[in-house]
N, CA, C and O of each residue as an XYZ file, in Angstrom:
380
protein
N      34.568     24.783      5.400
C      34.856     24.635      3.981
C      34.863     23.168      3.581
O      34.438     22.837      2.475
N      35.327     22.291      4.440
C      35.446     20.882      4.079
C      34.110     20.149      4.091
O      33.973     19.098      3.465
N      33.128     20.694      4.797
C      31.822     20.039      4.852
C      31.173     19.975      3.476
O      30.325     19.115      3.238
N      31.542     20.844      2.589
C      30.991     20.850      1.236
C      31.353     19.568      0.481
O      30.616     19.154     -0.415
N      32.455     18.948      0.823
C      32.938     17.789      0.068
C      32.460     16.463      0.631
O      32.642     15.428     -0.010
N      31.852     16.462      1.814
C      31.346     15.227      2.414
C      29.831     15.248      2.288
O      29.164     16.131      2.828
N      29.297     14.271      1.571
C      27.872     14.249      1.260
C      27.035     14.271      2.548
O      27.267     13.491      3.471
N      26.073     15.173      2.581
C      25.136     15.231      3.687
C      25.579     16.065      4.875
O      24.810     16.214      5.825
N      26.783     16.613      4.863
C      27.262     17.359      6.021
C      27.167     18.866      5.846
O      27.408     19.608      6.798
N      26.828     19.328      4.672
C      26.811     20.773      4.447
C      25.749     21.461      5.296
O      26.033     22.460      5.956
N      24.527     20.933      5.284
C      23.465     21.555      6.075
C      23.705     21.366      7.565
O      23.398     22.253      8.362
N      24.249     20.224      7.944
C      24.549     20.008      9.356
C      25.603     21.004      9.835
O      25.508     21.508     10.953
N      26.594     21.290      9.013
C      27.612     22.262      9.420
C      27.036     23.668      9.501
O      27.434     24.449     10.365
N      26.099     24.003      8.609
C      25.449     25.312      8.687
C      24.688     25.444     10.000
O      24.760     26.473     10.671
N      23.962     24.397     10.357
C      23.214     24.391     11.606
C      24.168     24.523     12.793
O      23.925     25.310     13.707
N      25.252     23.748     12.772
C      26.233     23.775     13.853
C      26.831     25.162     14.023
O      26.882     25.681     15.138
N      27.281     25.766     12.934
C      27.915     27.082     13.043
C      26.909     28.168     13.385
O      27.276     29.180     13.983
N      25.644     27.979     13.018
C      24.608     28.911     13.429
C      24.386     28.872     14.926
O      24.234     29.913     15.565
N      24.366     27.676     15.484
C      24.213     27.527     16.933
C      25.433     28.083     17.666
O      25.296     28.688     18.730
N      26.609     27.884     17.110
C      27.850     28.354     17.748
C      28.024     29.868     17.643
O      28.922     30.430     18.270
N      27.184     30.528     16.864
C      27.222     31.979     16.793
C      28.247     32.549     15.834
O      28.732     33.663     16.035
N      28.585     31.802     14.796
C      29.517     32.303     13.789
C      28.859     33.471     13.052
O      27.716     33.358     12.609
N      29.559     34.571     12.922
C      29.024     35.746     12.235
C      28.713     35.398     10.781
O      29.443     34.642     10.139
N      27.618     35.963     10.275
C      27.200     35.595      8.924
C      28.206     36.055      7.880
O      28.335     35.415      6.837
N      28.925     37.153      8.133
C      29.923     37.634      7.173
C      31.071     36.632      7.086
O      31.549     36.309      5.999
N      31.505     36.150      8.247
C      32.597     35.168      8.250
C      32.129     33.864      7.607
O      32.861     33.242      6.837
N      30.888     33.455      7.937
C      30.346     32.242      7.338
C      30.258     32.377      5.822
O      30.623     31.453      5.095
N      29.780     33.517      5.343
C      29.661     33.740      3.898
C      31.036     33.710      3.236
O      31.186     33.170      2.140
N      32.033     34.285      3.894
C      33.386     34.275      3.326
C      33.927     32.850      3.251
O      34.506     32.455      2.239
N      33.738     32.077      4.324
C      34.207     30.688      4.320
C      33.442     29.858      3.286
O      34.028     29.017      2.605
N      32.141     30.097      3.174
C      31.349     29.363      2.194
C      31.757     29.727      0.767
O      31.773     28.869     -0.116
N      32.085     30.991      0.547
C      32.562     31.419     -0.767
C      33.878     30.718     -1.115
O      34.045     30.215     -2.226
N      34.802     30.689     -0.164
C      36.085     30.015     -0.406
C      35.858     28.531     -0.656
O      36.470     27.955     -1.556
N      34.982     27.902      0.133
C      34.677     26.485     -0.071
C      34.039     26.226     -1.424
O      34.356     25.239     -2.088
N      33.137     27.115     -1.833
C      32.501     26.963     -3.143
C      33.487     27.104     -4.285
O      33.448     26.334     -5.245
N      34.370     28.085     -4.185
C      35.388     28.271     -5.227
C      36.354     27.092     -5.268
O      36.747     26.637     -6.342
N      36.733     26.600     -4.081
C      37.631     25.447     -4.024
C      36.959     24.217     -4.625
O      37.584     23.462     -5.370
N      35.686     24.021     -4.299
C      34.942     22.887     -4.865
C      34.827     22.984     -6.374
O      35.001     21.991     -7.079
N      34.534     24.180     -6.873
C      34.422     24.363     -8.316
C      35.765     24.106     -9.002
O      35.820     23.479    -10.059
N      36.832     24.591     -8.397
C      38.161     24.383     -8.968
C      38.509     22.898     -9.017
O      39.051     22.417    -10.012
N      38.202     22.184     -7.958
C      38.490     20.742     -7.921
C      37.666     20.003     -8.972
O      38.195     19.151     -9.685
N      36.376     20.321     -9.074
C      35.534     19.627    -10.047
C      35.926     19.939    -11.491
O      35.903     19.053    -12.345
N      36.283     21.185    -11.764
C      36.723     21.539    -13.117
C      38.027     20.826    -13.450
O      38.198     20.317    -14.558
N      38.938     20.793    -12.495
C      40.214     20.109    -12.720
C      40.007     18.620    -12.970
O      40.614     18.051    -13.878
N      39.151     17.987    -12.167
C      38.861     16.568    -12.379
C      38.196     16.332    -13.733
O      38.536     15.384    -14.441
N      37.253     17.193    -14.088
C      36.588     17.053    -15.382
C      37.554     17.183    -16.541
O      37.488     16.419    -17.504
N      38.450     18.149    -16.447
C      39.434     18.336    -17.510
C      40.403     17.157    -17.571
O      40.743     16.680    -18.654
N      40.845     16.690    -16.401
C      41.825     15.597    -16.358
C      41.218     14.278    -16.814
O      41.911     13.455    -17.413
N      39.943     14.065    -16.542
C      39.324     12.779    -16.859
C      38.541     12.779    -18.163
O      37.896     11.784    -18.491
N      38.585     13.868    -18.908
C      37.794     13.925    -20.130
C      38.271     12.912    -21.170
O      37.453     12.346    -21.895
N      39.560     12.680    -21.252
C      40.074     11.679    -22.192
C      39.600     10.287    -21.800
O      39.228      9.487    -22.658
N      39.614     10.002    -20.503
C      39.139      8.696    -20.031
C      37.661      8.525    -20.342
O      37.230      7.446    -20.749
N      36.885      9.582    -20.151
C      35.450      9.512    -20.429
C      35.210      9.260    -21.909
O      34.314      8.493    -22.263
N      35.979      9.878    -22.769
C      35.844      9.668    -24.207
C      36.153      8.222    -24.568
O      35.459      7.623    -25.390
N      37.187      7.663    -23.960
C      37.540      6.267    -24.222
C      36.441      5.328    -23.733
O      36.104      4.360    -24.415
N      35.884      5.606    -22.563
C      34.810      4.764    -22.023
C      33.578      4.847    -22.912
O      32.936      3.829    -23.172
N      33.242      6.034    -23.378
C      32.080      6.177    -24.251
C      32.278      5.429    -25.565
O      31.326      4.867    -26.106
N      33.494      5.415    -26.078
C      33.767      4.645    -27.288
C      33.577      3.163    -27.057
O      33.043      2.466    -27.920
N      34.005      2.669    -25.906
C      33.828      1.257    -25.569
C      32.347      0.938    -25.393
O      31.888     -0.119    -25.825
N      31.605      1.827    -24.772
C      30.166      1.629    -24.587
C      29.470      1.540    -25.940
O      28.565      0.727    -26.122
N      29.886      2.366    -26.880
C      29.282      2.336    -28.218
C      29.526      0.979    -28.886
O      28.630      0.437    -29.534
N      30.727      0.435    -28.733
C      31.006     -0.878    -29.318
C      30.149     -1.963    -28.678
O      29.621     -2.833    -29.372
N      30.012     -1.912    -27.368
C      29.193     -2.906    -26.665
C      27.730     -2.768    -27.076
O      27.042     -3.772    -27.265
N      27.248     -1.526    -27.217
C      25.873     -1.323    -27.660
C      25.625     -1.937    -29.029
O      24.584     -2.555    -29.253
N      26.570     -1.773    -29.941
C      26.409     -2.341    -31.288
C      26.377     -3.861    -31.231
O      25.600     -4.494    -31.946
N      27.216     -4.450    -30.385
C      27.208     -5.920    -30.247
C      25.899     -6.400    -29.642
O      25.343     -7.406    -30.081
N      25.399     -5.680    -28.628
C      24.124     -6.058    -28.028
C      22.975     -5.927    -29.014
O      22.077     -6.769    -29.036
N      22.994     -4.885    -29.826
C      21.962     -4.712    -30.845
C      22.013     -5.856    -31.850
O      20.976     -6.397    -32.232
N      23.208     -6.220    -32.276
C      23.349     -7.344    -33.201
C      22.844     -8.638    -32.586
O      22.172     -9.423    -33.255
N      23.160     -8.866    -31.325
C      22.678    -10.066    -30.632
C      21.168    -10.074    -30.505
O      20.542    -11.125    -30.643
N      20.564     -8.908    -30.242
C      19.105     -8.826    -30.133
C      18.448     -9.108    -31.475
O      17.407     -9.763    -31.530
N      19.047     -8.618    -32.561
C      18.493     -8.863    -33.902
C      18.575    -10.349    -34.232
O      17.622    -10.920    -34.763
N      19.702    -10.976    -33.922
C      19.854    -12.419    -34.186
C      18.864    -13.216    -33.344
O      18.237    -14.149    -33.846
N      18.716    -12.859    -32.069
C      17.776    -13.574    -31.198
C      16.348    -13.424    -31.701
O      15.585    -14.390    -31.692
N      15.980    -12.231    -32.138
C      14.629    -12.012    -32.664
C      14.406    -12.829    -33.921
O      13.328    -13.394    -34.108
N      15.411    -12.902    -34.787
C      15.288    -13.699    -36.018
C      15.127    -15.180    -35.685
O      14.338    -15.875    -36.327
N      15.857    -15.665    -34.700
C      15.742    -17.082    -34.313
C      14.351    -17.365    -33.751
O      13.735    -18.370    -34.107
N      13.853    -16.497    -32.881
C      12.517    -16.695    -32.296
C      11.454    -16.661    -33.388
O      10.571    -17.518    -33.407
N      11.520    -15.700    -34.288
C      10.544    -15.625    -35.382
C      10.637    -16.842    -36.291
O       9.619    -17.348    -36.764
N      11.855    -17.310    -36.535
C      12.037    -18.504    -37.366
C      11.425    -19.736    -36.722
O      10.758    -20.518    -37.399
N      11.641    -19.922    -35.420
C      11.053    -21.067    -34.728
C       9.529    -20.977    -34.694
O       8.845    -21.992    -34.824
N       8.993    -19.762    -34.520
C       7.537    -19.606    -34.548
C       6.979    -19.970    -35.917
O       5.969    -20.668    -36.001
N       7.609    -19.515    -36.981
C       7.140    -19.830    -38.336
C       7.249    -21.327    -38.611
O       6.348    -21.914    -39.209
N       8.335    -21.941    -38.182
C       8.509    -23.385    -38.378
C       7.450    -24.160    -37.603
O       6.903    -25.143    -38.104
N       7.164    -23.722    -36.389
C       6.126    -24.402    -35.594
C       4.762    -24.290    -36.235
O       3.997    -25.254    -36.226
N       4.436    -23.126    -36.795
C       3.149    -22.954    -37.477
C       3.060    -23.866    -38.699
O       2.013    -24.458    -38.964
N       4.155    -23.975    -39.435
C       4.129    -24.857    -40.631
C       3.976    -26.307    -40.245
O       3.236    -27.047    -40.893
N       4.663    -26.726    -39.202
C       4.549    -28.132    -38.781
C       3.148    -28.435    -38.263
O       2.614    -29.512    -38.530
N       2.543    -27.499    -37.524
C       1.173    -27.725    -37.042
C       0.182    -27.756    -38.206
O      -0.774    -28.532    -38.188
N       0.408    -26.914    -39.217
C      -0.493    -26.876    -40.373
C      -0.342    -28.108    -41.242
O      -1.319    -28.553    -41.845
N       0.861    -28.677    -41.325
C       1.104    -29.851    -42.184
C       0.688    -31.147    -41.512
O       0.509    -32.151    -42.201
N       0.529    -31.168    -40.206
C       0.162    -32.377    -39.478
C      -1.314    -32.683    -39.720
O      -2.158    -31.792    -39.616
N      -1.626    -33.929    -40.040
C      -3.044    -34.273    -40.262
C      -3.805    -34.216    -38.935
O      -3.254    -34.526    -37.879
N      -5.064    -33.822    -39.003
C      -5.856    -33.765    -37.767
C      -6.018    -35.161    -37.161
O      -6.135    -36.155    -37.877
N      -6.022    -35.210    -35.848
C      -6.103    -36.515    -35.177
C      -7.509    -36.982    -35.002
O      -7.738    -38.061    -34.454
């Protein structure tokens, strides 16, 4: 049952118990209990952390808006410098 919670060990445990001759009915029962326990743990964590996730998403939205504003300002500065450079090159007499 615990192999379900450690990444990469589920298939290895199936192979191990198959070699050891664990009856498929017992294996299915243990796997069912492990699956239900895993689902219960994940649902509980999701429910408990949903408020935290909402707060984090709100903070991400604020940061995204600031980054968008910074990108708009940077683009305006670059376009302004390009336009100024074109005007200065056009106003300069040919050498």
